[in-house]
C-alpha positions in Angstrom: 137.0 102.7 -145.0 137.2 104.0 -141.5 136.4 100.5 -140.2 139.3 99.1 -142.4 141.6 101.8 -141.0 140.7 100.8 -137.5 141.2 97.1 -138.2 144.7 97.9 -139.6 145.5 99.9 -136.5 144.3 97.1 -134.2 146.4 94.5 -136.2 149.5 96.8 -136.0 149.1 97.2 -132.2 148.6 93.5 -131.7 152.0 92.9 -133.5 153.6 95.7 -131.4 152.2 94.1 -128.2 153.5 90.6 -129.2 156.9 92.2 -129.9 157.1 93.8 -126.5 156.3 90.5 -124.9 158.9 88.7 -127.1 156.4 86.5 -128.9 157.3 87.3 -132.5 157.8 83.6 -133.3 157.0 82.1 -136.7 154.1 80.0 -135.4 152.5 83.0 -133.6 152.8 85.2 -136.7 151.4 82.5 -139.0 148.4 82.1 -136.7 147.9 85.9 -136.6 148.1 86.2 -140.4 145.5 83.4 -140.8 143.2 85.2 -138.3 143.8 88.6 -139.9 143.1 87.2 -143.4 139.9 85.6 -142.2 138.7 88.8 -140.6 139.5 90.8 -143.7 137.5 88.4 -145.9 134.5 88.5 -143.5 134.8 92.3 -143.4 134.8 92.7 -147.2 131.9 90.3 -147.5 129.8 92.1 -144.9 130.6 95.4 -146.4 129.6 94.0 -149.8 132.6 95.6 -151.4 131.5 94.5 -154.9 128.5 96.9 -154.6 130.9 99.9 -154.6 132.5 98.7 -157.9 129.0 98.1 -159.4 127.9 101.6 -158.4 131.2 103.1 -159.7 130.6 101.3 -163.0 127.1 102.6 -163.2 128.4 106.2 -162.6 131.0 106.1 -165.4 129.9 103.7 -168.1 127.7 106.2 -170.1 130.4 109.0 -170.2 133.3 108.5 -172.6 135.4 111.0 -170.7 134.8 109.1 -167.5 135.9 105.9 -169.1 139.0 107.6 -170.5 140.0 109.0 -167.2 139.3 105.7 -165.4 141.4 104.0 -168.1 144.3 106.3 -167.3 144.0 105.7 -163.6 144.0 101.9 -164.1 147.0 102.2 -166.5 148.9 104.1 -163.8 148.0 101.4 -161.3 149.4 98.7 -163.6 152.6 100.6 -164.2 153.1 101.1 -160.5 152.4 97.4 -159.9 155.3 96.5 -162.2 157.6 98.4 -159.9 156.0 97.1 -156.7 156.6 93.5 -157.7 160.4 94.0 -158.1 163.1 94.0 -155.4 163.3 96.9 -153.1 165.8 99.7 -154.0 164.6 102.6 -151.9 167.2 104.0 -149.5 165.0 104.5 -146.4 163.3 101.2 -146.9 166.7 99.4 -147.0 167.9 101.5 -144.1 165.0 101.1 -141.5 161.4 100.7 -142.9 162.2 97.1 -143.7 165.4 96.4 -141.8 164.0 97.2 -138.3 161.1 94.6 -138.8 163.7 92.1 -140.0 165.8 92.7 -136.9 162.7 92.3 -134.7 162.0 89.0 -136.5 165.5 87.8 -135.9 165.3 88.6 -132.2 161.6 87.6 -131.9 161.0 90.8 -130.0 160.6 94.6 -130.4 163.1 96.7 -128.6 164.9 100.1 -128.8 168.1 99.9 -130.7 170.7 102.3 -129.2 173.4 103.9 -131.3 173.4 106.3 -134.3 172.1 104.0 -137.0 168.7 102.8 -136.0 167.5 105.7 -133.8 164.2 105.4 -135.8 163.5 102.3 -133.7 161.9 104.6 -131.1 159.4 106.2 -133.3 155.8 105.0 -134.0 155.8 102.3 -136.7 152.2 101.3 -137.6 153.0 100.4 -141.2 156.3 98.7 -140.3 154.3 96.3 -138.1 152.4 95.3 -141.2 155.7 94.9 -143.0 156.9 92.7 -140.1 154.0 90.3 -140.6 154.6 90.2 -144.3 158.3 89.5 -143.9 157.4 86.4 -142.1 156.3 85.0 -145.5 158.3 87.1 -148.0 161.8 87.8 -146.6 162.8 89.9 -149.6 160.1 92.5 -149.1 157.8 92.1 -152.2 154.7 91.7 -149.9 155.7 94.8 -148.0 156.0 96.8 -151.2 152.5 95.6 -152.2 151.1 96.7 -148.9 152.4 100.3 -149.5 151.2 100.1 -153.1 147.7 99.2 -151.9 147.6 102.2 -149.7 147.9 104.4 -152.8 144.8 102.7 -154.4 142.9 102.9 -151.1 143.7 106.7 -150.9 142.4 107.1 -154.5 139.1 105.4 -153.6 138.7 107.6 -150.5 139.4 110.7 -152.5 136.9 109.7 -155.2 134.1 109.2 -152.6 135.0 112.5 -150.9 135.1 114.4 -154.2 131.7 113.1 -155.3 130.1 115.0 -152.4 131.2 118.2 -154.1 131.6 117.4 -157.8 130.2 115.4 -160.7 131.7 112.0 -161.7 134.0 113.3 -164.4 135.5 116.0 -162.2 135.8 113.5 -159.3 137.7 111.2 -161.5 139.8 114.1 -162.6 140.7 114.8 -159.0 141.8 111.1 -158.5 143.8 111.2 -161.7 145.4 114.5 -160.7 146.5 113.0 -157.4 147.4 109.4 -158.3 149.4 110.2 -161.4 151.6 112.7 -159.6 155.2 111.6 -159.9 155.7 111.4 -156.1 152.7 108.9 -155.8 154.2 106.8 -158.6 157.6 106.6 -157.0 156.2 106.0 -153.5 153.9 103.2 -154.9 157.0 101.0 -155.8 158.8 101.3 -152.4 158.1 100.1 -148.9 158.0 103.6 -147.4 155.1 104.8 -145.2 154.0 108.1 -146.8 151.1 106.5 -148.8 149.7 104.8 -145.6 150.0 108.1 -143.8 148.1 109.7 -146.7 145.4 107.1 -146.5 144.8 107.8 -142.8 145.0 111.6 -143.0 142.7 111.6 -146.0 140.2 109.6 -144.0 140.6 112.0 -141.1 139.8 114.9 -143.5 136.8 113.1 -145.0 135.3 112.4 -141.6 136.1 116.0 -140.5 134.3 117.4 -143.5 131.2 115.3 -142.7 131.3 116.6 -139.1 131.6 120.2 -140.4 128.4 119.7 -142.4 126.2 117.8 -140.0 127.9 118.3 -136.6 127.8 114.5 -135.9 130.1 113.8 -132.9 130.8 110.3 -134.2 132.4 111.7 -137.4 134.6 114.0 -135.3 135.8 111.1 -133.2 136.4 109.0 -136.4 138.5 111.9 -137.8 140.6 112.1 -134.6 141.1 108.3 -134.6 142.3 108.3 -138.2 144.6 111.2 -137.5 146.0 109.2 -134.5 146.6 106.3 -136.9 148.5 108.7 -139.2 150.6 109.9 -136.3 151.2 106.2 -135.4 152.4 105.8 -139.0 154.7 108.8 -139.1 155.5 111.1 -136.2 155.6 114.2 -138.4 151.8 113.8 -138.9 151.5 115.7 -135.5 151.8 118.8 -137.7 148.3 118.2 -139.0 146.8 118.1 -135.5 146.8 121.9 -134.9 145.2 122.4 -138.4 142.2 120.4 -137.3 142.1 122.0 -133.8 142.0 125.5 -135.2 139.3 124.6 -137.7 137.2 122.9 -135.0 137.4 125.9 -132.7 136.5 128.3 -135.5 133.4 126.1 -136.3 132.2 125.3 -132.8 133.7 128.2 -130.8 133.9 125.6 -128.0 137.2 124.3 -126.5 135.7 120.9 -125.5 135.3 119.9 -129.1 138.9 120.7 -129.8 139.9 118.9 -126.6 137.9 115.8 -127.5 139.7 115.7 -130.9 143.1 116.2 -129.3 142.6 113.4 -126.7 141.4 110.8 -129.3 144.2 111.8 -131.7 146.8 111.3 -128.9 145.4 108.0 -127.5 146.0 106.1 -130.7 149.8 106.6 -130.9 150.1 106.7 -127.0 151.6 103.1 -126.7 154.4 104.1 -129.1 155.0 107.4 -127.3 155.2 105.6 -124.0 157.7 103.1 -125.5 159.8 106.0 -126.8 159.7 107.8 -123.4 160.7 104.7 -121.4 163.8 104.1 -123.5 164.9 107.6 -124.4 163.2 109.9 -122.0 161.6 111.7 -124.9 158.1 110.6 -126.2 158.8 112.1 -129.7 162.4 111.0 -130.0 164.4 111.8 -132.1 162.8 115.2 -132.4 164.3 117.7 -129.9 167.3 115.4 -129.5 171.0 115.9 -130.4 170.9 112.9 -132.9 169.4 114.8 -135.8 171.6 117.0 -137.9 170.9 120.6 -138.8 168.8 119.7 -141.9 166.3 118.0 -139.6 165.9 120.8 -137.1 162.5 122.6 -136.8 162.5 125.6 -139.1 162.5 129.1 -137.8 160.1 131.5 -139.5 161.4 133.6 -142.3 158.9 135.6 -144.4 160.8 135.4 -147.7 161.6 131.8 -147.2 158.0 131.0 -146.4 157.0 132.0 -150.0 160.2 130.8 -151.6 159.9 127.3 -150.2 156.4 127.1 -151.5 157.4 127.7 -155.1 160.5 125.6 -154.8 158.1 122.8 -153.7 156.2 123.2 -157.0 158.9 123.8 -159.6 162.1 122.4 -158.2 161.3 119.9 -155.5 163.6 117.1 -154.2 160.8 114.7 -155.1 158.8 115.8 -158.2 155.0 116.3 -157.6 153.1 117.4 -160.7 153.4 120.5 -162.9 149.6 120.8 -162.9 149.7 122.3 -159.4 151.9 125.1 -160.6 150.1 125.6 -163.9 146.7 126.2 -162.2 147.9 128.1 -159.2 147.1 131.6 -160.7 143.5 130.4 -161.5 143.2 128.9 -158.0 144.3 132.2 -156.3 142.1 134.2 -158.7 139.1 132.0 -157.9 139.6 132.4 -154.2 139.9 136.2 -154.5 136.6 136.4 -156.5 134.8 134.4 -153.8 134.3 131.2 -155.8 135.0 128.9 -152.9 131.3 128.3 -151.9 131.4 124.9 -150.1 135.1 124.5 -150.7 136.2 127.3 -148.3 136.9 124.8 -145.5 139.1 122.8 -147.8 141.0 125.9 -148.8 141.5 126.7 -145.1 142.8 123.2 -144.5 145.3 123.3 -147.4 146.5 126.8 -146.3 146.9 125.8 -142.6 148.5 122.5 -143.6 151.2 124.4 -145.6 151.9 126.7 -142.7 152.5 124.0 -140.2 154.3 121.9 -142.7 156.7 124.8 -143.2 157.8 124.6 -139.6 158.5 120.8 -139.7 161.8 119.2 -140.5 161.3 118.3 -144.1 164.6 117.1 -145.6 162.6 114.2 -147.1 161.3 116.5 -149.8 157.8 116.6 -151.3 156.9 113.2 -149.8 156.4 115.0 -146.5 153.6 117.1 -148.1 152.1 114.1 -149.9 149.2 113.7 -147.4 147.9 117.1 -148.3 148.0 116.7 -152.1 144.6 115.0 -152.3 142.9 118.0 -150.7 144.9 120.4 -152.9 143.9 118.4 -156.0 140.2 118.5 -155.0 140.4 122.2 -154.2 142.0 123.0 -157.6 139.6 120.9 -159.7 136.6 122.1 -157.6 137.4 125.8 -158.1 138.1 125.5 -161.8 135.0 123.4 -162.4 133.1 126.6 -161.6 134.9 128.6 -164.2 133.7 129.0 -167.9 133.7 125.9 -170.1 137.0 126.9 -171.7 138.9 126.7 -168.4 137.2 123.4 -167.6 138.2 121.9 -170.9 141.7 123.3 -170.5 141.9 121.6 -167.0 140.8 118.3 -168.4 143.3 118.5 -171.2 146.3 119.5 -169.0 145.5 116.8 -166.4 145.1 114.2 -169.0 148.3 115.2 -170.8 150.2 115.4 -167.6 148.9 112.0 -166.6 150.0 110.5 -169.9 153.4 112.1 -169.5 153.8 110.9 -166.0 152.6 107.4 -166.9 155.2 107.3 -169.7 157.9 108.5 -167.3 157.1 105.9 -164.7 156.9 103.2 -167.3 160.5 104.0 -168.4 161.5 104.2 -164.7 159.9 100.8 -164.0 161.1 99.1 -167.1 164.2 97.9 -165.2 162.0 95.5 -163.2 160.6 93.7 -166.3 163.6 91.4 -167.0 163.4 90.3 -163.3 159.7 89.7 -163.5 159.8 87.6 -166.6 162.7 85.5 -165.4 165.4 86.8 -167.7 167.3 88.4 -164.9 168.0 86.8 -161.5 167.6 88.7 -158.2 171.4 88.6 -157.8 171.9 90.1 -161.2 169.2 92.8 -160.7 170.6 93.9 -157.3 174.2 93.7 -158.3 173.6 96.2 -161.1 171.4 98.6 -159.1 172.4 98.7 -155.4 174.9 101.4 -154.4 177.6 99.4 -152.6 179.7 102.6 -152.3 177.0 104.2 -150.3 176.4 101.5 -147.8 173.9 99.1 -149.5 174.7 95.5 -148.6 174.0 92.4 -150.6 175.6 89.0 -150.4 176.2 88.2 -154.1 175.5 84.5 -154.9 175.2 83.8 -151.1 179.0 83.6 -150.9 179.1 85.1 -147.4 176.3 83.0 -146.1 178.2 79.8 -147.3 181.0 80.7 -144.9 178.9 81.6 -141.9 177.5 78.8 -139.7 173.8 78.6 -138.8 174.4 79.8 -135.3 177.2 82.3 -136.0 176.5 85.9 -135.1 178.2 88.4 -137.5 179.3 91.9 -136.4 178.6 94.3 -139.2 180.6 97.5 -139.6 180.4 100.1 -142.4 177.2 98.9 -144.0 174.3 101.3 -143.7 171.4 99.6 -145.5 171.2 96.1 -144.1 167.8 94.8 -145.3 169.4 92.2 -147.6 171.5 90.6 -144.9 170.4 87.0 -144.8 172.2 85.7 -141.7 172.3 86.4 -138.0 173.9 89.8 -137.5 174.4 92.7 -135.1 175.6 96.2 -136.2 178.7 97.7 -134.5 176.6 100.8 -133.6 174.7 98.9 -130.9 176.7 95.8 -130.2 177.9 95.3 -126.6 181.3 93.8 -125.6 179.7 90.8 -124.1 178.0 89.9 -127.4 179.1 86.4 -128.6 180.6 87.4 -132.0 181.9 84.7 -134.5 182.8 86.8 -137.5 183.2 90.5 -138.5 181.9 91.8 -141.8 183.4 95.1 -142.9 182.1 97.2 -145.8 184.0 100.2 -147.2 187.0 99.8 -145.0 185.1 101.0 -142.0 186.7 98.8 -139.4 185.2 98.7 -135.9 187.5 100.4 -133.4 186.9 98.1 -130.4 187.4 94.8 -132.2 190.5 92.6 -132.9 190.2 91.2 -136.4 191.3 87.7 -137.1 192.0 86.0 -140.4 190.5 87.4 -143.6 188.2 84.7 -145.0 186.4 86.5 -147.8 186.7 89.6 -149.9 184.6 91.1 -152.7 185.8 94.3 -154.4 182.4 94.6 -156.2 180.4 95.0 -153.0 183.4 96.4 -150.9 182.9 93.6 -148.4 185.5 91.9 -146.3 184.8 89.1 -143.8 187.1 88.3 -140.9 187.2 85.9 -138.1 186.5 87.5 -134.7 189.6 87.6 -132.5 188.2 89.4 -129.5 187.3 92.8 -128.1 189.9 95.5 -127.5 190.5 96.3 -123.8 
């Protein structure tokens, strides 16, 4: 899996490099996709990936409980797949995860977009580079959603392999089910966000780190640092995990060089993106420490009561639901730690505890998805400790996890039911998005292609008011970063937010459903 992670990192950086050079043409991307697919097939063949599935089947086929737990996991995958095959509705995906790659494709280059809307263009975007390649073939984002969906499955496989070093098959499967059927994983699996890809890289980093902890093999430590670097390249907030590993490395080795080695390799991977951000903004970790972010994104100051309050809010009233199982077994988890039941799991407990501490200090308005990369370790720790308790508690754990999984699968099935009419052809893409996009909150969609029929092939449209522009299907530039020397042909206004520096010409189109008005461009205000 580490090899696969590195290959994905290399592919992402190649796309980034091509974008910096202005070579994001259809022909170049088609050739890159062909080469990448060929390498992936060769990689899977050489790794004999089918042997893993054969071994997995041998492990579980004689245990009815294992078969049942595996069945629940596969059922959750299928439910998530239904949502992943439908049109994108996620706010952040429509805002920047997919829209920025679409803009880069339109311009055939990667650049920093000034202004207050697309400030995320400066941050590392490993996963968005993969989305960019997929958008070259699927402009409506289904392939991008499937990429993010796949990271959830890959994370489950890594977690199973990691758990087997500590637990028997049935408990290892229970860990996977515990994690993968969490509501936050189900929701993330149907959107082109980046949290599951970050989870995949951070879980690999933990896996390799635990190997180093046991055998002190330097290669595993470097692999761990590289995977964490890939996580930081995916989402800048993954920097919060770096001090967790540095502290644990120092406690184990009592040598600063080991921590320094880990730090350097972790930093080298996202360095191209950090340099890119510094050159354009003067801040390598922009928009952190900048005036752009509002108060909800500021780094949190320590407050003793809030430290504990936020932890329980995360469990019982989070912005993004996790799983009630974490809260149900928290008392047993704490009791097991107090009684010294950790054994080989004490390093995992240290990791989870330190991760929460550093997560507490990060901007976390995104809710529980910001703690998603730590849920696999937390799941393993919970199952690992309770598996050492008397049989009654073990059976109770299996019952609760299975019941919770069935409940969450049912909930996600109801949530994803809306995609079925589209998937079976009873509902068109226009009908689906017309009913479900929030046009009053800045989602844009050109119903029946009416706007595109008016716009010429080479016309550039100045957009004002729209916030989430992924479904724009014509040449556009947003008013937040347009310059006065930009050759504008028309002006599209959503929600009556007219650009201040523009003279509007004749109104040529209006749609009260989408709150869109289209004007001829008359000129710039002096």
